[in-house]
Rosetta silent file (secondary structure, phi, psi, omega in degrees, C-alpha in Angstrom):
SEQUENCE: XXXXXXXXXXXXXXXXXXXXXXXXXXXXXXXXXXXXXXXXXXXXXXXXXXXXXXXXXXXXXXXXXXXXXXXXXXXXXXXXXXXXXXXXXXXXXXXXXXXXXXXXXXXXXXXXXXXXXXXXXXXXXXXXXXXXXXXXXXXXXXXXXXXXXXXXXXXXXXXXXXXXXXXXXXXXXXXXXXXXXXXXXXXXXXXXXXXXXXXXXXXXXXXXXXXXXXXXXXXXXXXXXXXXXXXXXXXXXXXXXXXXXXXXXXXXXXXXXXXXXXXXXXXXXXXXXXXXXXXXXXXXXXXXXXXXXXXXXXXXXXXX
SCORE:     score description
SCORE:     0.000 S_00000001
   1 L     0.000  -42.005  176.386   31.252  187.060  -10.784 S_00000001
   2 H   -61.032  -39.720  179.290   34.352  185.040  -10.061 S_00000001
   3 H   -62.851  -36.486  177.764   32.873  184.103   -6.708 S_00000001
   4 H   -64.501  -46.114 -178.164   29.710  182.870   -8.409 S_00000001
   5 H   -65.698  -35.958  176.303   31.661  180.643  -10.793 S_00000001
   6 H   -63.882  -37.715 -179.456   33.662  179.324   -7.923 S_00000001
   7 H   -66.072  -45.983 -179.649   30.441  178.512   -6.062 S_00000001
   8 H   -63.225  -40.422  176.807   29.003  176.641   -9.026 S_00000001
   9 H   -65.226  -32.884  175.905   32.164  174.650   -9.467 S_00000001
  10 H   -67.819  -40.133  174.485   32.047  173.734   -5.861 S_00000001
  11 H   -61.537  -43.127 -178.920   28.476  172.591   -6.157 S_00000001
  12 H   -64.928  -40.035  179.580   29.339  170.490   -9.205 S_00000001
  13 H   -64.428  -41.352  178.912   32.224  168.849   -7.352 S_00000001
  14 H   -63.708  -39.303  179.402   29.993  168.007   -4.395 S_00000001
  15 H   -66.575  -43.651 -179.304   27.367  166.511   -6.799 S_00000001
  16 H   -63.529  -40.731  178.487   29.970  164.512   -8.584 S_00000001
  17 H   -64.172  -41.860  176.871   31.378  163.247   -5.344 S_00000001
  18 H   -61.743  -39.186  178.501   27.887  162.320   -4.182 S_00000001
  19 H   -64.276  -44.788  177.596   27.285  160.433   -7.398 S_00000001
  20 H   -62.750  -37.407  179.584   30.503  158.439   -7.017 S_00000001
  21 H   -67.561  -39.312 -179.408   29.536  157.657   -3.435 S_00000001
  22 H   -64.601  -41.421  176.983   26.022  156.543   -4.568 S_00000001
  23 H   -63.724  -41.201  179.299   27.559  154.242   -7.224 S_00000001
  24 H   -62.440  -46.614 -178.929   29.970  152.856   -4.686 S_00000001
  25 H   -62.881  -39.359 -179.757   27.175  152.297   -2.184 S_00000001
  26 H   -60.955  -49.140  176.993   25.047  150.598   -4.859 S_00000001
  27 H   -55.294  -43.863 -179.189   27.914  148.290   -5.824 S_00000001
  28 H   -63.255  -47.639  179.675   28.445  147.530   -2.174 S_00000001
  29 H   -62.265  -42.171 -178.602   24.778  146.785   -1.538 S_00000001
  30 H   -62.280  -40.904  177.661   24.556  144.705   -4.717 S_00000001
  31 H   -68.329  -32.962 -176.722   27.535  142.639   -3.641 S_00000001
  32 H   -82.186  -42.279 -175.005   26.202  142.153   -0.197 S_00000001
  33 H  -110.815   -2.589  178.999   22.509  141.545   -0.882 S_00000001
  34 H   -54.975  -56.751 -179.109   22.506  140.523   -4.598 S_00000001
  35 H   -54.889  -37.551 -179.479   22.735  136.733   -3.891 S_00000001
  36 H   -66.836  -41.145  176.026   19.914  137.031   -1.328 S_00000001
  37 H   -62.197  -41.887  178.743   17.762  138.891   -3.800 S_00000001
  38 H   -66.616  -35.941  179.102   18.437  136.297   -6.503 S_00000001
  39 H   -66.087  -42.997  178.656   17.608  133.496   -4.069 S_00000001
  40 H   -69.888  -32.019  173.823   14.336  135.092   -3.194 S_00000001
  41 H   -64.613  -41.321  179.504   13.527  135.653   -6.839 S_00000001
  42 H   -66.615  -36.275  175.926   14.184  131.958   -7.495 S_00000001
  43 H   -61.436  -43.739 -178.249   11.912  131.075   -4.569 S_00000001
  44 H   -64.949  -43.812 -179.600    9.139  133.207   -5.931 S_00000001
  45 H   -64.602  -43.516  179.438    9.499  131.672   -9.398 S_00000001
  46 H   -63.718  -39.222  176.537    9.554  128.115   -7.921 S_00000001
  47 H   -65.214  -37.617  176.040    6.418  128.932   -5.871 S_00000001
  48 H   -66.135  -40.258  178.469    4.687  130.234   -8.974 S_00000001
  49 H   -67.474  -40.613  178.610    5.584  127.087  -10.895 S_00000001
  50 H   -59.513  -43.241  179.500    4.355  124.914   -7.990 S_00000001
  51 H   -65.215  -39.083  179.428    1.039  126.825   -7.896 S_00000001
  52 H   -65.904  -40.839  178.994    0.689  126.459  -11.654 S_00000001
  53 H   -68.114  -35.888  176.820    1.271  122.718  -11.415 S_00000001
  54 H   -64.294  -38.538  178.378   -1.250  122.389   -8.598 S_00000001
  55 H   -65.922  -39.276  179.541   -3.851  124.200  -10.773 S_00000001
  56 H   -63.369  -46.542  177.061   -3.053  121.891  -13.688 S_00000001
  57 H   -62.324  -38.825  178.816   -3.441  118.802  -11.535 S_00000001
  58 H   -64.312  -38.074  179.744   -6.604  120.087   -9.994 S_00000001
  59 H   -68.538  -42.335  179.117   -8.057  120.680  -13.483 S_00000001
  60 H   -64.123  -42.066  178.370   -7.090  117.174  -14.563 S_00000001
  61 H   -62.038  -42.062  177.755   -8.665  115.683  -11.409 S_00000001
  62 H   -60.019  -45.038 -177.605  -11.872  117.687  -12.089 S_00000001
  63 H   -64.917  -42.583  178.996  -12.070  116.356  -15.635 S_00000001
  64 H   -64.639  -40.109  177.976  -11.468  112.781  -14.489 S_00000001
  65 H   -61.885  -41.315  178.511  -14.083  113.193  -11.770 S_00000001
  66 H   -65.387  -43.623  178.108  -16.626  114.507  -14.271 S_00000001
  67 H   -62.271  -42.924 -177.169  -15.962  111.592  -16.682 S_00000001
  68 H   -68.014  -37.922 -178.226  -16.274  109.082  -13.878 S_00000001
  69 H   -65.081  -37.374  178.580  -19.484  110.701  -12.600 S_00000001
  70 H   -69.123  -38.751 -179.602  -20.900  110.559  -16.149 S_00000001
  71 H   -62.972  -47.837 -179.788  -19.830  106.909  -16.451 S_00000001
  72 H   -67.085  -42.648  178.383  -21.562  105.953  -13.146 S_00000001
  73 H   -58.860  -43.214 -177.387  -24.666  108.053  -14.016 S_00000001
  74 H   -74.823  -20.998 -175.223  -25.072  106.374  -17.385 S_00000001
  75 H   -56.276  -37.627 -179.886  -24.462  102.927  -15.904 S_00000001
  76 L   -63.308  -25.124 -174.459  -28.073  102.640  -14.732 S_00000001
  77 L  -102.229   -8.566 -179.228  -29.296  103.216  -18.292 S_00000001
  78 L   -87.293  123.670 -175.016  -26.830  101.036  -20.140 S_00000001
  79 L   -88.946  -25.835 -175.156  -28.249   97.613  -21.045 S_00000001
  80 L  -117.723  133.387  175.910  -25.085   96.218  -22.604 S_00000001
  81 H   -62.904  -17.793 -178.979  -21.640   96.064  -20.931 S_00000001
  82 H   -60.721  -18.325 -177.897  -20.267   96.679  -24.419 S_00000001
  83 H   -70.609  -13.060 -178.107  -20.995  100.382  -23.880 S_00000001
  84 H   -97.172   11.561 -176.296  -17.944  100.468  -21.560 S_00000001
  85 E   -99.616  151.477  173.370  -15.535   99.379  -24.333 S_00000001
  86 E  -127.722  141.285  177.389  -13.100  101.405  -26.380 S_00000001
  87 E   -73.805  128.934 -178.498  -11.592  100.439  -29.673 S_00000001
  88 L   -86.019  116.343 -176.466   -7.835  100.014  -29.435 S_00000001
  89 L   -53.457  137.725  173.662   -6.236  101.948  -32.386 S_00000001
  90 L    64.934   15.293  178.035   -4.517   99.913  -35.080 S_00000001
  91 L  -127.264  165.029 -176.847   -5.578   96.669  -33.405 S_00000001
  92 L   -99.443   32.857  178.857   -8.424   94.141  -34.017 S_00000001
  93 E  -148.237  158.716  171.689   -9.964   94.320  -30.509 S_00000001
  94 E  -114.847  150.055 -177.726  -11.785   96.570  -28.112 S_00000001
  95 E  -124.017  145.528  176.028  -11.096   96.673  -24.407 S_00000001
  96 E   -67.032  132.278 -173.423  -13.236   97.428  -21.409 S_00000001
  97 L   -71.363  -14.520  175.367  -12.217  100.856  -20.091 S_00000001
  98 L  -133.351  166.560  170.010  -12.293   99.658  -16.458 S_00000001
  99 L   -63.752  152.132  176.999  -11.714   96.476  -14.547 S_00000001
 100 L   -58.700  128.514 -175.826  -14.818   94.356  -14.150 S_00000001
 101 E   -91.367  167.577  177.836  -16.666   95.752  -11.139 S_00000001
 102 H   -64.158  -36.961 -179.097  -18.503   93.858   -8.446 S_00000001
 103 H   -65.259  -42.135 -179.862  -21.808   95.127   -9.676 S_00000001
 104 H   -69.842  -36.517  176.549  -21.114   93.836  -13.197 S_00000001
 105 H   -63.969  -45.252 -175.729  -19.875   90.521  -11.878 S_00000001
 106 H   -67.947  -31.387  178.213  -22.938   89.988   -9.710 S_00000001
 107 H   -65.342  -26.812  178.973  -25.295   90.822  -12.559 S_00000001
 108 H   -94.764  -45.351 -171.022  -23.778   87.961  -14.493 S_00000001
 109 H   -96.131  -21.404  178.871  -22.738   85.410  -11.918 S_00000001
 110 L    83.048    5.362  177.050  -25.286   86.021   -9.175 S_00000001
 111 L  -144.279 -178.900 -179.161  -22.760   86.197   -6.367 S_00000001
 112 L  -145.638  102.749 -177.503  -19.847   88.352   -5.179 S_00000001
 113 L   -75.483   -9.053 -178.168  -16.623   86.635   -4.087 S_00000001
 114 L   -66.868  135.492 -178.694  -15.026   89.922   -2.975 S_00000001
 115 L   -79.127  -36.305  175.403  -14.467   90.207    0.767 S_00000001
 116 L   -98.913  114.341 -170.045  -14.597   94.012    0.720 S_00000001
 117 L   -90.699  153.027  178.123  -17.885   94.889   -0.998 S_00000001
 118 L   169.877  122.750 -176.591  -18.672   97.876   -3.205 S_00000001
 119 L   -53.309  -41.651 -176.740  -20.530   98.184   -6.509 S_00000001
 120 L   -89.062   -1.302  175.910  -17.831  100.319   -8.124 S_00000001
 121 E   -76.694  148.955  174.418  -14.904   98.359   -6.657 S_00000001
 122 E   -67.443  140.414  179.450  -13.201   95.918   -9.010 S_00000001
 123 L   -70.744  143.197 -179.549  -14.304   92.346   -8.359 S_00000001
 124 L  -141.706 -174.495 -171.557  -11.492   90.249   -6.773 S_00000001
 125 L    55.026   35.900  176.534  -10.810   86.883   -5.211 S_00000001
 126 L  -110.743  136.527  173.427  -11.619   85.378   -8.610 S_00000001
 127 L   -77.595  167.410  173.482   -9.642   82.587  -10.178 S_00000001
 128 H   -62.189  -38.284  177.511   -8.547   82.574  -13.780 S_00000001
 129 H   -63.148  -42.630  178.991  -11.103   79.873  -14.407 S_00000001
 130 H   -57.193  -39.969 -177.096  -13.797   82.113  -12.823 S_00000001
 131 H   -67.080  -37.580  178.215  -12.881   84.881  -15.235 S_00000001
 132 H   -64.858  -44.125  178.463  -13.197   82.488  -18.207 S_00000001
 133 H   -60.719  -45.012 -179.822  -16.616   81.290  -16.977 S_00000001
 134 H   -55.782  -46.693 -178.222  -17.683   84.949  -16.580 S_00000001
 135 H   -58.043  -48.458 -178.188  -16.736   85.712  -20.191 S_00000001
 136 H   -67.351  -42.399 -177.801  -18.775   82.830  -21.573 S_00000001
 137 H   -66.082  -38.181  177.036  -21.797   83.490  -19.324 S_00000001
 138 H   -67.713  -41.147  178.672  -21.782   87.189  -20.246 S_00000001
 139 H   -61.575  -48.846  177.560  -21.575   86.330  -23.984 S_00000001
 140 H   -56.988  -43.364 -176.196  -24.541   83.940  -23.623 S_00000001
 141 H   -61.316  -33.805 -176.650  -26.485   86.497  -21.634 S_00000001
 142 L   -99.475    8.069  176.479  -26.094   89.037  -24.459 S_00000001
 143 L    73.747   28.145 -178.290  -26.734   86.538  -27.270 S_00000001
 144 L  -107.776  165.215 -178.967  -23.186   86.505  -28.533 S_00000001
 145 L   -81.508  121.896  176.992  -21.006   83.511  -29.500 S_00000001
 146 L   -64.017  148.857 -178.980  -18.777   82.513  -26.510 S_00000001
 147 L   -82.881  -33.566 -173.437  -15.095   82.496  -27.144 S_00000001
 148 E   -98.582  140.191  174.210  -14.206   79.578  -24.889 S_00000001
 149 E  -137.905  146.803 -179.765  -15.074   75.884  -25.310 S_00000001
 150 E  -129.449  127.875 -177.282  -14.107   72.863  -23.222 S_00000001
 151 L    49.296   44.694  172.190  -14.464   69.331  -24.540 S_00000001
 152 L    70.410   16.976  172.585  -16.122   70.774  -27.596 S_00000001
 153 E  -132.844  139.911  178.643  -18.853   72.748  -25.765 S_00000001
 154 L   -94.772   -8.511  178.680  -19.024   76.438  -24.927 S_00000001
 155 L   -74.682  111.184 -179.553  -21.881   75.983  -22.429 S_00000001
 156 H   -61.518  -25.299  179.918  -20.362   76.425  -18.982 S_00000001
 157 H   -64.454  -23.099 -177.475  -23.293   74.504  -17.497 S_00000001
 158 H   -97.364   -2.230 -178.335  -21.859   71.390  -19.235 S_00000001
 159 L   -78.085  106.198 -172.115  -18.279   71.904  -18.096 S_00000001
 160 H   -62.736  -32.854 -172.136  -17.801   68.929  -15.797 S_00000001
 161 H   -67.327  -21.159  179.247  -14.711   70.316  -14.063 S_00000001
 162 H   -65.393  -19.192 -176.740  -16.801   73.133  -12.483 S_00000001
 163 H   -92.065   -2.581 -177.020  -18.496   70.478  -10.371 S_00000001
 164 L  -107.735  161.668  178.713  -15.228   69.203   -8.958 S_00000001
 165 L   -80.536  104.923 -175.076  -12.957   70.582   -6.216 S_00000001
 166 H   -55.277  -40.147 -174.898  -10.280   72.291   -8.356 S_00000001
 167 H   -64.724  -15.753  179.696   -7.659   72.309   -5.664 S_00000001
 168 H   -90.844   -4.021 -177.552   -7.723   68.541   -5.636 S_00000001
 169 L   -58.890  141.435  176.811   -6.804   68.273   -9.289 S_00000001
 170 L   -87.505  168.238 -179.568   -3.773   66.230  -10.201 S_00000001
 171 H   -62.404  -32.752  179.735   -1.169   67.515  -12.656 S_00000001
 172 H   -65.575  -40.024  175.596   -2.636   65.086  -15.223 S_00000001
 173 H   -64.080  -37.310  178.676   -6.033   66.740  -14.942 S_00000001
 174 H   -62.513  -45.444  179.406   -4.457   70.145  -15.342 S_00000001
 175 H   -60.254  -37.838  179.479   -2.703   69.097  -18.559 S_00000001
 176 H   -67.730  -42.808  179.256   -5.981   67.773  -19.884 S_00000001
 177 H   -59.173  -50.815 -177.996   -7.766   71.002  -18.965 S_00000001
 178 H   -62.504  -34.873 -179.433   -5.127   73.204  -20.567 S_00000001
 179 H   -77.534  -24.764 -174.737   -5.078   71.068  -23.662 S_00000001
 180 H   -95.172  -27.653 -177.957   -8.853   70.976  -23.991 S_00000001
 181 L   -76.624  122.639 -175.313   -9.838   74.543  -23.222 S_00000001
 182 E  -118.110  141.153  176.111   -9.902   76.433  -26.534 S_00000001
 183 E  -114.068  119.907  175.932  -10.289   80.149  -27.248 S_00000001
 184 L   -96.303   96.692 -175.953  -11.872   81.278  -30.490 S_00000001
 185 L   -71.757   -8.163  179.272  -10.579   84.857  -30.743 S_00000001
 186 L   -93.288   -8.496  178.660  -12.747   85.427  -33.844 S_00000001
 187 L   -71.996  159.455 -173.788  -16.005   84.796  -31.967 S_00000001
 188 L   -94.272   13.591  176.553  -17.966   87.941  -31.155 S_00000001
 189 L   -88.021 -168.496 -176.366  -18.197   87.228  -27.437 S_00000001
 190 E   -96.658  150.234  179.612  -16.064   88.420  -24.522 S_00000001
 191 E  -153.360  172.279  173.944  -12.684   87.028  -23.533 S_00000001
 192 E   -79.340  146.783  173.912   -9.532   87.711  -21.534 S_00000001
 193 L   -72.689  153.571  166.586   -6.756   89.719  -23.335 S_00000001
 194 L   -74.763  163.724  177.715   -3.557   88.120  -24.251 S_00000001
 195 H   -56.145  -44.498 -177.165   -0.471   89.559  -22.503 S_00000001
 196 H   -60.417  -46.551  175.911    0.504   91.219  -25.794 S_00000001
 197 H   -59.020  -45.145 -178.249   -2.967   92.786  -26.151 S_00000001
 198 H   -60.416  -47.774 -174.547   -2.947   93.910  -22.542 S_00000001
 199 H   -70.508  -36.430  178.164    0.476   95.576  -22.708 S_00000001
 200 H   -63.865  -47.497 -177.620   -0.242   97.292  -26.035 S_00000001
 201 H   -66.448  -36.990 -178.293   -3.463   98.753  -24.690 S_00000001
 202 H   -61.989  -37.295  177.942   -1.827   99.666  -21.332 S_00000001
 203 H   -62.927  -31.499  176.300    0.749  101.831  -23.175 S_00000001
 204 L    62.020   28.378 -179.741   -2.122  103.906  -24.629 S_00000001
 205 L    70.163   15.704  179.765   -0.053  104.994  -27.580 S_00000001
 206 L  -119.436  166.889  177.664    2.315  106.815  -25.178 S_00000001
 207 L  -114.026   65.801 -179.540    5.859  106.218  -23.968 S_00000001
 208 L  -112.536  156.769  178.997    5.327  106.217  -20.219 S_00000001
 209 L   -68.661  -37.062  178.724    6.561  103.892  -17.516 S_00000001
 210 E  -113.225  176.423 -174.019    3.074  103.406  -16.198 S_00000001
 211 L   -77.541   94.809  177.594   -0.244  103.384  -18.020 S_00000001
 212 L   106.722   -5.767 -178.439   -0.856  107.045  -18.817 S_00000001
 213 E  -171.429  160.158  170.006    1.989  108.747  -16.932 S_00000001
 214 L   -87.696   -9.059  178.943    5.519  108.492  -15.537 S_00000001
 215 L  -105.460  102.084 -174.451    4.019  109.560  -12.225 S_00000001
 216 H   -59.911  -31.498  178.880    2.089  106.576  -10.838 S_00000001
 217 H   -58.416  -27.465 -178.351    0.198  108.746   -8.372 S_00000001
 218 H   -75.242  -28.993 -169.564   -1.604  110.330  -11.309 S_00000001
 219 H  -121.586  -15.623 -172.143   -2.895  107.103  -12.832 S_00000001
 220 L  -145.814  157.033  173.504   -2.880  104.297  -10.295 S_00000001
 221 L   -99.322  128.332 -179.110   -3.477  102.974   -6.799 S_00000001
 222 L  -146.485 -169.396 -168.797   -0.499  101.191   -5.297 S_00000001
 223 L   -61.861  -29.926 -177.142    1.224  100.571   -1.962 S_00000001
 224 L   -82.958  -18.099 -178.442    2.226  104.188   -1.418 S_00000001
 225 L  -125.803    7.251 -179.450   -1.156  105.817   -1.880 S_00000001
 226 L  -158.364  149.436  179.909   -3.737  103.187   -0.876 S_00000001
 227 L  -113.000    8.666 -179.231   -4.337  100.493    1.736 S_00000001
 228 L  -167.700  173.280  171.702   -7.124   98.710   -0.253 S_00000001
 229 L   -62.381  153.308 -178.585   -8.824   98.568   -3.631 S_00000001
 230 L  -123.426  156.426  175.939  -10.484  101.742   -4.834 S_00000001
 231 E   -57.916  145.275 -175.217  -13.546  102.408   -7.028 S_00000001
 232 L   -68.076  158.989  173.336  -12.654  102.244  -10.683 S_00000001
 233 L    60.663   36.560  173.861  -12.003  105.270  -12.893 S_00000001
 234 L   -95.719  -28.982  179.796  -10.916  107.713  -10.191 S_00000001
 235 L   -90.322  173.909 -178.750   -7.419  108.337  -11.554 S_00000001
 236 L   -68.606  134.741  177.436   -6.419  109.820  -14.906 S_00000001
 237 L   -77.445  166.858  176.958   -6.936  107.397  -17.913 S_00000001
 238 L   -83.602 -169.628 -174.366   -4.252  106.557  -20.395 S_00000001
 239 L   -64.548  -18.799  179.055   -4.106  107.764  -23.994 S_00000001
 240 L   -97.241   -0.717 -178.404   -6.762  105.255  -25.111 S_00000001
 241 L    85.085   23.146 -179.006   -9.220  106.145  -22.324 S_00000001
 242 L  -102.186  135.306 -175.463   -8.497  103.094  -20.189 S_00000001
 243 L  -104.450  150.466  167.462   -8.461  103.441  -16.373 S_00000001
 244 L    60.144   29.887  177.134   -6.477  101.668  -13.641 S_00000001
 245 L   -77.688  -17.989  168.485   -4.260   99.577  -15.898 S_00000001
 246 L  -113.059  118.286  178.205   -1.452  100.276  -13.511 S_00000001
 247 L    85.389 -172.091 -171.857   -2.424   99.343   -9.956 S_00000001
 248 L    71.252  -73.730  170.433   -5.729   98.769   -8.088 S_00000001
 249 L  -142.640  149.218  172.820   -5.876   95.034   -8.897 S_00000001
 250 E   -62.031  154.133 -178.599   -3.825   92.650  -10.949 S_00000001
 251 E  -126.723  126.231  177.453   -5.642   91.548  -14.146 S_00000001
 252 E   -59.755  144.925  174.569   -5.740   88.028  -15.451 S_00000001
 253 E  -124.541  168.334 -174.721   -4.608   87.439  -19.051 S_00000001
 254 E   -76.358  -34.267 -169.901   -5.286   84.437  -21.317 S_00000001
 255 E   -58.356  142.554  176.315   -1.649   83.260  -21.780 S_00000001
 256 E   -95.226  135.295  176.494   -0.313   80.175  -20.084 S_00000001
 257 E   -85.605  -52.772  173.956    3.016   80.260  -18.310 S_00000001
 258 E  -169.663  135.917 -178.013    3.305   76.489  -17.716 S_00000001
 259 L    42.969 -111.295 -178.567    0.736   73.849  -16.934 S_00000001
 260 L   -83.817   -0.341 -175.747   -1.727   75.416  -14.491 S_00000001
 261 E   -88.957  136.769 -179.824   -0.096   78.808  -14.358 S_00000001
 262 E  -127.695  149.553 -177.577   -1.541   81.880  -16.146 S_00000001
 263 E   -77.251  154.398  173.499   -0.174   85.414  -16.545 S_00000001
 264 E  -136.973  150.943 -177.017   -1.418   88.520  -14.784 S_00000001
 265 E  -136.178  160.750  168.145   -0.462   92.174  -15.494 S_00000001
 266 L   103.587  -19.671 -175.987   -0.737   95.635  -14.030 S_00000001
 267 L    71.225 -177.762 -175.715    0.253   95.403  -10.356 S_00000001
 268 L  -152.693  179.521  178.061   -2.116   96.294   -7.550 S_00000001
 269 L   -58.880  -26.564 -173.283   -2.862   98.468   -4.491 S_00000001
 270 L   -92.286   -0.462 -172.818   -0.683   96.125   -2.428 S_00000001
 271 L  -109.568  158.663  171.786    2.423   96.363   -4.595 S_00000001
 272 L   -67.892  161.744 -179.664    5.412   98.678   -5.029 S_00000001
 273 H   -55.057  -33.908 -175.748    5.448  100.930   -8.142 S_00000001
 274 H   -52.515  -42.886 -175.770    7.859   98.606   -9.860 S_00000001
 275 H   -73.127  -13.236 -177.096    5.165   95.951  -10.380 S_00000001
 276 H   -91.909    0.508  177.976    2.772   98.456  -11.906 S_00000001
 277 L   -64.057  146.123 -173.194    4.888   99.160  -15.026 S_00000001
 278 L   -66.650  -21.180 -178.374    3.189   98.494  -18.353 S_00000001
 279 L   -91.923   -4.116 -177.551    5.892   96.035  -19.381 S_00000001
 280 L   -85.669  146.251  174.601    5.774   93.769  -16.344 S_00000001
 281 E  -147.086  146.495  178.442    3.976   90.426  -16.171 S_00000001
 282 E  -139.013 -179.297 -176.248    3.803   87.681  -13.524 S_00000001
 283 E  -140.648  158.824  179.411    1.894   84.446  -13.112 S_00000001
 284 E  -147.523  160.546  175.130   -0.267   82.600  -10.698 S_00000001
 285 E   -62.149  142.346 -177.284   -1.992   79.249  -10.602 S_00000001
 286 L   -63.146  -13.514 -179.912   -5.236   79.339  -12.531 S_00000001
 287 L  -110.737   11.329 -179.981   -7.140   78.338   -9.417 S_00000001
 288 L   -86.246  150.874  176.386   -5.519   80.841   -7.053 S_00000001
 289 L  -128.462  157.092  178.071   -7.470   83.811   -5.610 S_00000001
 290 L  -162.475  155.319 -179.539   -6.323   86.955   -3.883 S_00000001
 291 L   -75.311    2.333  176.150   -7.750   90.251   -2.612 S_00000001
 292 L  -127.735   26.924 -177.272   -5.668   92.128   -5.148 S_00000001
 293 E  -129.030  116.350  177.099   -6.415   90.051   -8.223 S_00000001
 294 E  -134.369 -142.990  179.983   -9.206   90.756  -10.695 S_00000001
 295 L  -171.179  165.331  169.087   -9.512   91.168  -14.524 S_00000001
 296 L  -132.984  164.865 -171.406  -10.865   93.171  -17.456 S_00000001
 297 E  -122.622  164.870  177.545  -12.208   91.799  -20.739 S_00000001
 298 E  -130.356  169.454  169.672  -11.896   92.398  -24.510 S_00000001
 299 E  -136.767  139.903  175.475  -13.882   91.745  -27.702 S_00000001
 300 E   -68.549  145.320 -178.755  -12.475   91.085  -31.127 S_00000001
 301 L   -74.043   -6.617  175.703  -13.263   93.707  -33.741 S_00000001
 302 L   -79.045    2.274  178.597  -14.563   91.031  -35.997 S_00000001
 303 L   -56.848  143.626  179.384  -17.671   91.034  -33.827 S_00000001
 304 L  -137.275    0.000    0.000  -20.979   91.348  -35.655 S_00000001
């Protein structure tokens, strides 16, 4: 009997010793491989987050692609360009959701000044004066009251300066032109936005650096992701449903900087990200053209 008790005690001591050894071994292994295990866990979690972000972006791209496809599909059946406009909340104007395309320009003006052609590409190589003329011609085409008048007439066919070589104009002629060209913002026709209107709409009711995101790659074409202009409405829109307000092409605005200079906003495919910020504005001569300079248009909400 005593021998049996002694044997059980011996077994217990061996088990206890083994347990202590196991705990010691575990602590040793934990100390040696714990940091590696934590690092691998962190890598797995980072990979899962990255995959989740990829799926989110893919879903956003799918939605944008569907909206753009619907926009293009409906374009053939839309008789009025006004169908492309969205009302800007808490403001008295509506804005075109995309930059004016080459197809839209050609339907109104009968030509295409863009060197790189494409129906869905934004029209470019247009002067500020060209954009003003487009607005009045489009208004007349749709039976609306033109916003712009020069020497008391809104009919662009009667604007004498269009028959002259603008680049030969003297400073005196420019001053006369700037003083005589009038914009009636209450007319129900189309016009260029003011800088204030453009920047308000570009923010989209959001607090982002660019129009619709702090990540320019999500919403705009610029120097780092494009070597030319791109078809409109491929990127994510901003909070108001406006596309390409950061990048793709600069957009003419109504405001005068001084004499013949007019403001432009938005940056372009040829610019660094800095120039595509919603708060930036620059200027160019009203008769200058460039392969990264276009425009979009607005209508006052007083339209009837």
